[in-house]
Steps between C-alpha positions, in 0.01 A plus 500: 500500500832680462517864616783755529385664820293430811255770407439344159456161664183618678297490175548124418475414868161683519389312188560168665855400402630224727859620502675810372864492383691818577802549286796690662313554823667698773567311815238550776259663256146510670288243337224439750214543247613218276365140534849356418813656371805367309818703488749460220765694313840578640463283807822318592594277794643796687189709469256214561457563877365845414210347316399237760193567710123497490479749218660276236368148441733387216848611393642425157874521454658450156847480660414144602495391132739742326808315603367148456673290242310388193432139412577384150239252385322393187151346444436264212143445393 
């Protein structure tokens, strides 16, 4: 379940969500009441250490794929 704040994440967590995705989460935001939390949005390699710890279980970083070259291929059926 995607949420925009830690406070809003308590609702799906209380309803039984396995993991809550927090978009644009502030580093070191208290998340002790969540079963599992994924942080995403604006996280780059330089800021990654700020999100590491027991409060975040998964980190998603789009910067890993934004600079990846594309592959030109075709599929004939």
